[in-house]
C-alpha positions in Angstrom: -15.9 4.1 19.6 -12.7 3.8 17.3 -11.3 0.2 16.8 -8.0 -1.2 18.2 -7.3 -1.0 14.8 -8.0 2.8 14.3 -6.2 3.8 17.2 -2.9 1.8 16.1 -3.3 3.3 12.8 -3.6 7.0 14.3 -0.2 6.6 15.8 3.0 7.2 13.4 5.1 5.2 14.8 2.8 1.8 14.8 1.4 2.2 11.5 3.6 -0.2 9.8 2.6 -2.8 12.5 -1.3 -1.9 11.5 -0.3 -2.3 7.8 1.2 -5.9 8.6 -1.9 -6.7 10.5 -4.2 -5.8 8.0 -2.5 -7.7 5.5 -2.4 -10.8 7.7 -6.4 -10.9 7.8 -8.9 -12.7 5.8 -10.1 -9.9 3.7 -13.9 -9.0 3.7 -16.1 -6.6 2.1 -17.8 -3.3 3.3 -21.3 -4.3 2.0 -23.4 -6.9 0.6 -22.9 -7.5 -3.1 -24.9 -4.8 -5.0 -25.5 -7.4 -7.9 -24.7 -10.9 -9.1 -20.9 -11.3 -9.4 -21.0 -14.3 -11.5 -22.3 -12.6 -14.2 -19.3 -10.0 -14.6 -17.1 -10.8 -17.2 -15.4 -7.2 -17.9 -14.6 -4.4 -15.4 -13.2 -1.2 -16.1 -11.4 1.4 -13.4 -11.5 5.0 -14.2 -8.4 6.6 -12.2 -7.7 9.8 -14.3 -4.9 12.6 -13.1 -1.4 12.2 -11.8 1.2 9.8 -10.8 0.5 9.4 -7.4 -2.9 8.9 -8.3 -2.3 5.9 -10.3 -0.1 4.1 -7.9 -2.5 4.5 -5.1 -5.0 2.8 -7.3 -3.0 -0.4 -7.5 -4.3 -1.8 -4.2 -7.8 -1.5 -5.6 -6.7 -3.3 -9.1 -5.2 -6.1 -6.9 -8.3 -6.5 -4.8 -10.3 -6.9 -8.1 -8.0 -9.3 -9.5 -7.7 -11.3 -6.5 -11.6 -11.5 -5.9 -12.4 -12.3 -9.8 -9.0 -13.8 -11.0 -10.7 -14.5 -14.3 -12.5 -11.3 -15.2 -11.1 -9.0 -18.0 -10.0 -6.0 -15.7 -8.9 -2.4 -17.8 -7.5 0.6 -16.4 -8.4 4.1 -18.1 -5.9 6.7 -17.2 -4.1 9.6 -18.9 -1.7 8.9 -21.5 1.4 10.3 -20.0 1.0 8.3 -16.7 0.3 5.0 -18.3 4.3 3.8 -18.8 4.4 3.9 -14.9 2.2 0.6 -14.9 4.3 -1.4 -17.3 4.6 -4.9 -16.6 2.0 -4.5 -13.9 0.4 -8.0 -13.7 -3.0 -7.3 -12.1 -4.9 -5.7 -15.1 -5.3 -6.8 -18.4 -5.6 -3.7 -20.6 -4.3 -0.2 -20.2 -6.6 2.4 -21.8 -5.1 5.8 -22.3 -6.8 9.2 -22.7 -4.5 11.7 -24.8 -4.0 15.2 -23.7 -7.4 17.4 -23.3 -9.3 17.5 -26.5 -13.0 16.8 -27.5 -11.4 14.8 -30.1 -9.6 12.5 -27.7 -12.3 12.3 -25.3 -14.6 11.2 -28.0 -12.3 8.6 -29.2 -12.1 7.1 -26.0 -15.7 6.9 -25.3 -16.4 5.0 -28.5 -14.0 2.5 -27.4 -15.0 2.0 -24.0 -18.7 1.5 -25.2 -17.6 -1.0 -27.7 -16.0 -3.2 -24.8 -19.6 -3.6 -23.3 -18.1 -3.4 -19.7 -20.3 -5.0 -16.8 -18.7 -3.0 -14.3 -17.1 0.5 -14.3 -15.9 2.1 -11.1 -15.1 5.8 -11.0 -12.3 6.4 -8.7 -11.9 9.9 -9.6 -15.3 11.8 -9.8 -14.1 14.7 -12.2 -16.3 15.8 -14.9 -14.2 13.9 -17.8 -13.9 10.9 -15.7 -17.7 10.6 -14.6 -18.7 11.6 -18.5 -16.4 8.8 -19.8 -17.8 6.4 -17.2 -21.4 7.2 -18.5 -20.5 6.7 -22.0 -19.6 3.1 -21.2 -23.6 2.2 -21.2 -22.4 -0.2 -18.6 -25.0 -1.8 -16.2 -23.4 -1.1 -13.1 -21.8 2.3 -13.0 -20.2 3.2 -9.2 -19.3 6.3 -7.8 -19.4 8.1 -4.7 -22.6 10.0 -3.7 -20.5 13.1 -3.3 -19.6 13.4 -7.1 -20.8 16.5 -8.7 -22.6 14.2 -11.4 -23.3 11.4 -9.2 -26.7 10.8 -10.5 -24.9 9.4 -13.8 -24.0 6.2 -11.5 -26.6 3.6 -10.9 -24.5 2.8 -7.6 -24.0 5.8 -5.3 -22.0 5.0 -2.6 -21.7 7.0 1.0 -18.5 8.4 1.9 -15.5 6.3 2.6 -15.2 7.8 5.9 -18.6 6.3 6.8 -17.8 2.8 5.4 -14.4 2.6 7.1 -15.8 3.9 10.1 -13.5 6.6 10.8 -13.4 10.6 10.3 -10.2 10.4 8.1 -9.1 8.2 5.3 -6.4 7.8 2.8 -6.5 8.0 -0.8 -6.2 4.0 -0.9 -8.8 3.7 1.7 -11.4 6.0 -0.4 -10.6 3.8 -3.3 -10.9 0.7 -1.8 -14.2 1.6 -0.2 -15.7 2.1 -3.5 -15.1 -1.6 -4.4 -15.7 -3.0 -0.7 -19.0 -1.2 -1.0 -20.3 -3.3 -3.8 -19.2 -6.6 -2.2 -15.3 -6.7 -2.8 -13.2 -7.9 0.1 -10.9 -5.1 0.7 -10.4 -4.8 4.6 -6.5 -5.8 4.4 -6.0 -2.5 2.6 -3.6 -4.1 0.1 -0.4 -2.5 -0.3 0.3 -0.3 -3.5 2.7 -2.3 -6.0 4.5 -1.7 -9.2 6.6 -4.0 -11.5 10.2 -3.5 -12.4 10.8 -4.3 -15.9 13.9 -6.2 -17.0 14.4 -3.5 -19.8 14.1 -0.6 -17.3 16.4 -2.4 -14.7 18.9 -3.1 -17.3 19.2 0.6 -18.2 19.5 1.8 -14.7 22.2 -1.0 -14.0 24.3 0.6 -16.9 23.6 4.5 -15.5 24.4 3.7 -12.1 27.8 2.0 -13.4 28.4 4.6 -15.8 28.4 7.3 -12.6 30.4 5.1 -10.4 27.9 3.0 -8.7 28.6 -0.6 -8.3 25.8 -3.3 -7.6 27.0 -3.3 -3.8 27.3 0.4 -3.1 24.6 1.9 -1.6 22.9 5.3 -2.8 19.9 7.4 -1.8 17.4 8.6 -4.4 16.4 12.2 -3.6 13.6 14.0 -5.5 14.1 17.8 -4.9 11.1 19.0 -7.2 7.3 19.3 -6.7 4.3 20.5 -8.9 3.5 23.6 -6.5 5.6 25.5 -4.6 3.4 24.6 -1.4 5.2 21.3 -1.8 8.7 21.9 -2.6 11.3 22.0 0.3 14.4 24.1 -0.3 16.9 22.9 -2.5 19.7 24.2 0.0 18.0 22.1 2.6 18.2 19.0 0.0 21.9 20.1 -0.3 22.3 19.8 3.6 20.4 16.1 3.3 22.9 14.9 0.6 26.0 15.9 2.6 24.8 13.8 5.5 24.1 10.9 3.4 27.4 11.1 2.0 29.3 11.4 5.2 27.4 7.8 5.6 28.7 6.2 2.7 25.3 6.8 0.9 25.7 8.5 -2.8 23.2 10.8 -3.2 21.3 10.3 -6.7 18.7 13.1 -7.4 16.2 12.9 -10.3 14.3 15.8 -12.1 12.6 16.0 -15.4 14.4 17.8 -18.2 12.6 21.1 -17.6 13.7 21.0 -13.8 17.4 20.8 -14.4 18.0 24.2 -12.8 17.4 22.8 -9.5 19.4 19.8 -10.1 22.3 22.2 -11.1 21.6 24.4 -8.0 21.7 21.4 -5.8 25.0 20.4 -7.1 26.5 23.7 -6.6 25.1 23.9 -2.7 26.4 20.5 -2.1 29.7 19.9 -0.7 29.0 16.2 -1.8 28.9 14.4 -5.0 25.4 14.5 -6.2 24.7 12.4 -9.3 21.7 14.1 -11.2 19.4 12.1 -13.8 16.8 14.3 -15.8 16.0 12.0 -18.6 14.5 8.9 -17.0 11.1 7.5 -18.1 8.5 6.3 -15.5 9.6 2.7 -15.6 13.2 3.6 -15.0 12.2 5.8 -12.2 10.4 2.8 -10.9 13.6 0.7 -11.2 15.9 3.2 -9.8 13.8 3.5 -6.9 13.5 -0.2 -6.4 17.4 -0.1 -5.6 17.7 2.8 -3.6 18.8 2.4 0.2 16.6 5.2 1.0 14.2 7.6 -0.5 14.2 11.5 0.5 11.7 13.7 -1.3 8.9 16.2 -1.2 5.2 14.9 -1.3 4.7 13.7 -4.8 4.1 11.0 -7.5 7.7 9.7 -7.0 7.2 9.2 -3.4 4.6 7.1 -3.9 6.5 5.1 -6.6 9.2 4.7 -3.9 6.5 3.3 -1.5 5.2 0.8 -3.8 8.6 -0.8 -4.6 9.3 -1.2 -0.9 12.2 1.6 -0.5 12.5 2.9 3.0 11.4 6.8 2.7 11.5 10.0 4.4 8.7 12.4 2.7 8.5 16.2 3.3 5.0 17.5 3.4 3.6 21.1 3.5 0.2 21.8 2.3 -1.3 18.6 1.7 -3.2 16.4 4.0 -0.9 13.7 5.6 -3.8 11.5 6.6 -4.9 11.1 3.0 -1.4 11.1 1.0 1.1 9.9 3.4 3.1 7.1 1.7 1.2 3.6 1.7 4.4 1.9 2.8 5.2 -1.6 4.0 8.8 -0.4 4.4 10.1 2.1 7.2 9.0 5.5 6.2 8.2 9.0 8.0 6.6 12.1 7.3 8.2 15.2 8.5 6.1 18.6 8.5 5.7 21.7 10.5 2.1 22.0 11.6 0.2 25.2 10.8 -3.6 26.0 11.5 -4.3 26.5 7.4 -3.0 22.8 6.7 -4.0 21.0 4.6 -5.1 23.6 1.6 -5.8 23.0 -2.3 -1.7 23.6 -2.5 -2.1 25.9 -6.1 -1.0 28.6 -4.2 -0.6 30.0 -0.4 -3.6 31.8 0.6 -2.2 33.1 3.9 1.4 34.2 3.5 3.4 35.8 1.2 5.3 32.6 0.9 4.0 28.9 1.5 5.5 28.8 5.2 4.3 25.3 5.5 7.1 23.8 3.6 9.5 26.6 4.2 9.5 26.0 8.2 10.1 22.4 7.8 13.8 22.2 9.6 16.8 20.4 8.0 17.4 19.0 11.6 14.0 17.4 11.5 14.5 15.8 7.9 18.1 14.6 9.2 16.6 12.8 12.5 13.9 11.3 10.3 16.7 10.1 7.9 18.7 8.4 10.7 15.6 6.8 12.2 14.5 5.6 9.0 18.0 4.0 8.2 18.4 2.4 11.4 14.9 0.8 11.2 15.7 -0.5 7.9 19.1 -1.6 8.4 
């Protein structure tokens, strides 16, 4: 039977309450210690892949440092993602893996082995992450039994769903469970967290002022792009959102990469509102911008997780992804908007059922605007 906490978490309107309750608890592990913790001096966490994956690993990093504040805690991430952790106070070293090459992996393996880690947590499970975990030579290498090369880990955990006692788990819970199974207190399910650096904050202040946004003028951060078409809501729909925000006195600020400026240009063309677009921000600057925003509205993406990690109220539009696994791990008011189809969730690389990804295309503007109104009221 599900606990009261699981029932509360299953209701979208009560998730923030549930999160608050979790954070008031004295955290507990999900299993007995798998080794003598007093002998552990150095821990490595391996979390390769994307921005969102890295942000969603921050509760695990916090939980480890809280449990053992005097250990050396290092994190292995992909080089292009590493700046999102600038200023993050709960790790000692960020080790980066250069773009895919045999040489880069060999250099990383040598560095990792020379550090003589006592414990390595493989939060990713992919081939490269597992091989680098093995290359550390650590006495205690931890991964899930479900990993393709699970045998390369001395400690193989059962599924996160089993450990938490519920059928569906969030990415944050999946990562925390691996730690909790080894004796780390995690049951409070900590929030994601990112630092806002002084340099990035100053740059964002200058950029906003240059675009006519003073310190007291509210703005909304929009992210109208996504990695795949199955996650990218229509630009014309975002244009309607910008108009509604402008009518409320909230300036829309849209961010893209330099390769996505055509979408920013289309957004400005389709909107009757004045839309500020920024396409050259670094990840620390995106974090600083999100921390200042009155609201975030965007697709399911790493930027949405950045916004959640700095406490920005949010409306996130979902297509192919699993809401249970990838929803914002939010402490501020937040809503997910989607249209349910029987083929959701899917891998998301392309649509296998329709000629176009109907899951994201069918999300109506009215539904998103209603969520915007509710989140603005809740966060007023």
